[in-house]
C-alpha positions in Angstrom: -25.4 -4.6 -8.5 -26.0 -1.0 -7.4 -23.3 1.2 -7.7 -21.1 1.5 -5.5 -20.8 5.3 -4.6 -18.9 7.5 -1.7 -21.3 10.1 -0.8 -20.1 12.1 2.3 -16.8 10.3 2.4 -13.7 12.1 2.6 -10.2 10.3 1.5 -6.8 11.6 1.3 -4.6 10.0 -1.5 -1.3 10.8 -1.2 1.0 11.4 -4.8 -2.3 12.1 -6.0 -1.3 14.9 -8.5 -0.2 11.9 -11.5 -0.5 9.1 -12.5 -2.1 6.1 -10.3 -3.0 8.6 -7.4 -4.3 11.2 -9.9 -6.7 7.9 -11.0 -7.7 7.2 -7.9 -8.6 10.7 -7.0 -10.3 10.9 -10.3 -12.3 8.1 -9.7 -13.6 8.6 -6.4 -14.0 12.2 -6.8 -16.9 10.8 -9.4 -18.3 8.4 -6.8 -19.0 11.5 -4.8 -16.0 11.5 -2.7 -14.3 14.7 -1.3 -10.5 14.4 -1.9 -7.6 15.8 -0.2 -5.3 16.0 -3.6 -1.5 15.7 -2.0 1.3 16.2 -4.0 4.3 18.1 -3.2 4.9 18.0 -7.2 8.6 16.3 -6.7 10.3 15.0 -9.6 10.5 11.4 -9.8 14.1 11.5 -7.8 11.7 13.6 -4.8 13.6 17.2 -6.0 11.8 19.7 -5.8 8.7 21.2 -5.7 5.8 22.4 -7.8 2.0 23.2 -6.6 0.9 22.4 -10.1 0.2 18.7 -10.3 -1.8 18.8 -7.1 -4.0 21.9 -8.1 -4.6 20.8 -11.6 -6.5 17.7 -10.5 -8.4 19.8 -7.9 -9.3 21.7 -10.8 -10.4 18.6 -12.8 -12.9 17.3 -9.8 -14.1 20.6 -9.6 -15.2 21.0 -13.4 -17.0 17.7 -13.0 -18.8 19.0 -9.9 -16.5 17.4 -7.3 -15.0 18.7 -4.4 -11.4 18.9 -3.7 -8.6 20.6 -2.2 -4.7 20.4 -2.8 -2.0 19.7 -0.4 1.1 20.3 -1.3 2.7 18.8 2.3 5.2 15.9 2.1 4.8 12.8 3.7 8.9 12.4 4.1 8.5 14.0 7.5 6.0 13.3 10.5 5.2 16.9 10.8 4.3 16.4 6.8 2.2 13.3 7.8 0.1 15.2 10.4 -0.5 18.6 7.7 -1.7 16.2 4.9 -4.3 14.5 7.7 -5.3 17.6 9.2 -6.2 18.8 6.0 -9.0 16.8 5.7 -10.4 17.4 8.8 -9.8 21.4 8.9 -11.8 21.5 5.3 -14.7 18.8 5.2 -14.5 17.6 9.2 -13.4 14.2 8.8 -11.4 11.3 7.4 -12.6 8.2 6.1 -10.5 6.6 3.6 -6.4 6.9 3.3 -4.6 6.1 0.4 -0.6 6.5 0.7 0.3 6.2 -3.3 3.4 8.6 -3.2 6.5 7.2 -4.1 10.0 8.5 -6.0 12.5 6.2 -7.8 16.7 6.6 -7.1 18.1 3.3 -8.8 21.5 1.8 -8.4 22.6 -1.2 -7.8 23.0 -3.1 -4.1 26.9 -2.8 -4.6 26.7 0.8 -5.2 23.4 2.6 -4.2 24.6 5.6 -1.7 23.2 5.6 2.1 21.3 9.2 1.1 19.6 7.4 -2.1 18.4 4.2 0.2 17.1 6.6 2.9 15.5 9.3 0.8 13.4 6.3 -0.8 12.2 4.9 2.2 11.5 8.5 3.9 8.9 8.6 1.0 7.4 5.1 0.8 7.9 3.7 3.9 8.4 6.0 6.1 6.1 8.0 4.6 3.0 5.6 5.0 3.5 5.7 8.7 3.6 9.4 8.5 0.4 9.3 7.4 -1.3 6.2 8.8 -0.1 7.1 12.1 -2.6 10.3 12.9 -5.5 9.0 10.8 -5.5 5.6 12.5 -6.6 7.0 16.1 -8.8 9.2 14.6 -10.5 6.5 12.1 -10.8 4.0 15.2 -12.1 6.7 17.2 -15.1 7.1 14.5 -15.2 3.8 14.4 -15.2 3.9 10.6 -11.8 3.7 8.3 -10.4 2.3 5.3 -6.5 2.3 4.5 -4.6 1.1 1.3 -1.3 1.3 1.0 0.9 0.5 -2.1 3.0 -2.4 -2.4 5.0 -3.5 -5.4 5.7 -7.1 -6.5 9.2 -5.8 -5.9 8.3 -5.9 -2.5 7.8 -9.8 -2.9 9.8 -10.8 -5.6 12.7 -8.1 -5.0 14.5 -6.4 -8.2 17.7 -5.6 -9.4 19.0 -1.9 -9.0 16.1 -0.8 -6.7 17.2 -2.4 -3.2 15.4 1.0 -1.7 12.7 0.8 -3.2 12.5 -3.6 -3.1 12.8 -2.6 1.2 10.4 -0.2 1.5 7.7 -2.1 -0.1 8.0 -5.3 1.7 8.1 -3.2 5.1 4.6 -1.5 4.1 3.5 -5.0 4.1 3.9 -5.1 8.0 2.4 -1.7 8.4 -0.4 -2.7 6.5 -0.9 -5.8 8.3 -0.6 -4.4 11.7 -3.0 -1.8 11.2 -5.2 -4.0 9.7 -5.3 -6.5 13.0 -5.5 -2.9 15.4 -8.0 -1.7 13.5 -10.3 -5.2 13.2 -12.6 -4.0 16.7 -13.0 -0.7 15.0 -14.3 -1.1 11.5 -11.0 0.5 10.0 -9.6 -2.0 7.6 -6.0 -2.1 6.0 -5.3 -3.5 2.8 -2.3 -3.2 0.3 -2.8 -2.7 -3.5 0.4 -4.4 -5.2 0.2 -1.9 -8.8 1.2 -2.1 -12.6 0.7 0.7 -14.1 3.0 2.2 -16.9 3.7 5.9 -15.4 6.6 8.3 -14.9 8.1 5.8 -12.4 8.3 3.9 -15.5 11.0 6.5 -16.9 13.8 4.7 -18.6 12.4 1.2 -18.9 11.7 -0.4 -22.2 7.9 -0.5 -22.2 7.4 -1.3 -26.1 6.3 -4.3 -25.8 3.9 -4.2 -22.7 0.1 -4.9 -23.0 -1.6 -1.7 -22.2 -1.6 -0.6 -18.6 -2.7 2.4 -17.8 -3.8 3.7 -14.4 -7.3 3.9 -14.7 -7.0 -0.4 -15.1 -5.7 -0.3 -11.5 -8.0 2.3 -10.0 -11.4 0.2 -9.7 -9.6 -2.6 -7.0 -8.4 0.5 -5.1 -11.7 2.0 -5.0 -13.4 -1.1 -3.9 -10.7 -1.3 -1.3 -11.5 1.9 -0.2 -15.4 1.3 0.1 -17.5 0.7 2.6 -18.6 -2.4 1.4 -15.2 -3.8 1.6 -15.2 -7.4 2.9 -11.4 -8.0 3.1 -8.6 -6.7 5.6 -5.1 -7.6 6.0 -4.8 -8.7 2.4 -2.9 -8.0 -0.7 -4.4 -7.1 -3.7 -2.3 -7.4 -7.4 -3.6 -5.4 -10.1 -1.6 -5.8 -13.9 -2.4 -5.2 -17.2 -6.1 -6.1 -16.4 -5.1 -8.8 -14.1 -6.3 -8.8 -10.6 -5.1 -11.2 -8.5 -4.6 -11.9 -4.2 -1.3 -12.8 -3.6 -0.3 -13.7 0.3 1.9 -15.9 2.5 2.2 -19.6 2.7 4.4 -21.9 4.8 5.2 -25.4 3.7 3.8 -28.1 6.8 7.6 -28.4 7.5 9.3 -31.1 9.6 9.9 -31.6 13.2 12.5 -33.3 15.1 13.0 -32.7 19.1 17.0 -31.8 18.0 18.8 -30.8 14.4 21.8 -31.5 13.4 23.2 -29.4 10.0 23.5 -33.5 8.4 19.8 -33.9 9.6 18.6 -30.5 8.1 20.4 -31.4 4.7 18.7 -34.8 4.9 15.3 -33.7 5.2 15.5 -30.5 2.9 13.2 -31.5 0.2 10.5 -32.2 3.0 11.2 -29.2 5.0 10.7 -27.4 1.6 7.7 -29.3 0.0 5.2 -27.1 -0.9 1.9 -29.6 -2.2 0.0 -28.7 0.9 1.0 -25.4 1.7 -0.5 -23.4 5.2 -2.2 -20.0 4.5 -2.7 -18.1 7.7 -4.7 -15.0 7.4 -3.8 -12.0 8.8 -6.9 -11.3 10.2 -8.0 -12.7 13.0 -5.1 -14.0 14.0 -2.1 -15.3 11.8 0.1 -14.7 13.8 -1.3 -17.0 16.6 -2.0 -19.9 14.3 1.5 -19.8 13.1 2.6 -20.2 16.8 -0.3 -22.5 17.8 0.4 -24.8 14.8 4.3 -24.7 15.1 3.7 -25.4 19.1 1.3 -28.4 18.2 4.0 -30.1 16.3 6.7 -29.8 18.8 3.7 -31.7 21.4 3.1 -34.4 18.6 -0.5 -33.4 18.0 
């Protein structure tokens, strides 16, 4: 296979000053992409600012012969999101790729987590995703090309203790990516979500001594492919953890139809309702929502 390159493409990567985002920026830049390295340099809890991380990655890219600029605006506000996208247009005149990787962690149990810690994490992960997708998406559609990669987590699929804010935000990003995939399909704008596992600052405080190698560089190639013009999928979730790559997806059981239900009938049929022997998978694009309705309505009609 010929080398997959990004010559003349412009990529905006949020949270690109360290960890996963830095790996994405360095990989795409090494393949010819021009990079907007976005990172306000906050602590892992979202406090403070520091221009150093973004500027250091820009320096790395330029030292290797690539092109990059730093943007330290925050994804946590609509104004910040607009500024990040505008940075690509101002410096490079176009926008082809958006990778939303920025994230923070504020831990706390469901019984004790403060409202401030809940909202602050959603501001960066979930609302932050919207704040950059919203200004980028219409520009990509108008150009007839775009690749969007949002960052989810297995926490968004399965949940995890002491990070309800993080889990909720990551679950919400799945919906955002799916809508971008649906509405972008006719404009050659593809949107997917990466569920990464890597040992970065976000793992601070966790015992990772028994983990296998989980460097950010193991995740970067699948993000690179999802960002490339040859990417063949949209509206999908890709897992990358400890060298394993896989697809995650929503599925339904065939279910049971009755024209009327009682509580007792639900109890009597619960095993059949939950039977996963023949799962149904409705791909997001082109018509997962409609396919779900069509299947359900078909059972009601006796088809």
